N, C-alpha and C positions, 0 to 999 in steps of 0.2 A: 640716113637720119634727116628728117625734115627740118627746115629752118624755122625759127620762132615766128617769122612773118607768115609762113604757110600754116602753121598751127593756129595762129591768131585768125587767119582767114577762115579756116575750117570751123573754128569755134563760133565766129561771127555768122557764118552761113548756117550753122546748126541752130543758133539762137533765132535767126530770121525764119527758118523753117518751122521751128516750134511756135513762134508767135503767129505765123500764117495759119498753122493748123488750129490754134486756139481761136483765132478770129473766124475761121471757117465754121467751127463747131458752134461758136457763139452766134453767128449769123443764122444758122439753121434752127437753133433753139429759140432765138428771138422770133423768127418767122412762125414757128409752131405756137409760141405763146400768143402772138398777135392773132393768129387764126382761131385759136380756142376762145380768146377773149371776144373777138368779133362774133363768133357763133353764140356765145353766152349772151351777149348784148342783143343780138337779133332775136333769140328765143325769148328773152326777157321783155323786149319791146312788143313782140307778138302777144305775149301773155298779158301785158299791161293794156294794150289797145283793145284786145278782144274780150278781156275779162272772162276767160272760159271757166267752165265748171271744174270740179275737182279731177274728173277723169282726164280731161284734156290737159290740165296743168301737170298731172303725173306723166302723161304721154310726152309732153314737151321736155320734162325733166329727164325722162329716159332717153329721148333723142339727144339731149345734151351730153349725157354720159356715154352713149354709144359713139357719138361723133368725136368726142375728145379722146377716145381710145383709138389710136392709129393702128393700122394693120401691122403685124409683127415685123414684116419685111422693111417697112419704111421708118421705123423708129431708129434714131441714132444709136441707142444702146445695143441694138441687135447687129450693128455693123461691125465686122471684124476689124476694120481699120480704126473705127472709133474706140473699140475696146482696147486695142493696142495703144492708141493715143492716150487713153485714160490711164493705162498702166504706166506709160512714160511720164505722165504728169504726177503719178503716185497719188491719185485722188482716191482710188479704191484699193 
């Protein structure tokens, strides 16, 4: 039988691991949001400066949509570890 001190230590370490995992996921989501926002601002700036015709504006919009859709292997939701982490957090 483990002493209460060891149980408290295990609980504390578990809480620290959980927080570290949440911060790791938050870090990656934040980077993705920053990248998509920068891309949208870049394309908006190009469109505002060049004042393109309708066809070029549609092309820029399609580029924005395609670039904001990450390949399936790089999205956090497709990661097995991330899915397990989400289940542990009881988000889904």
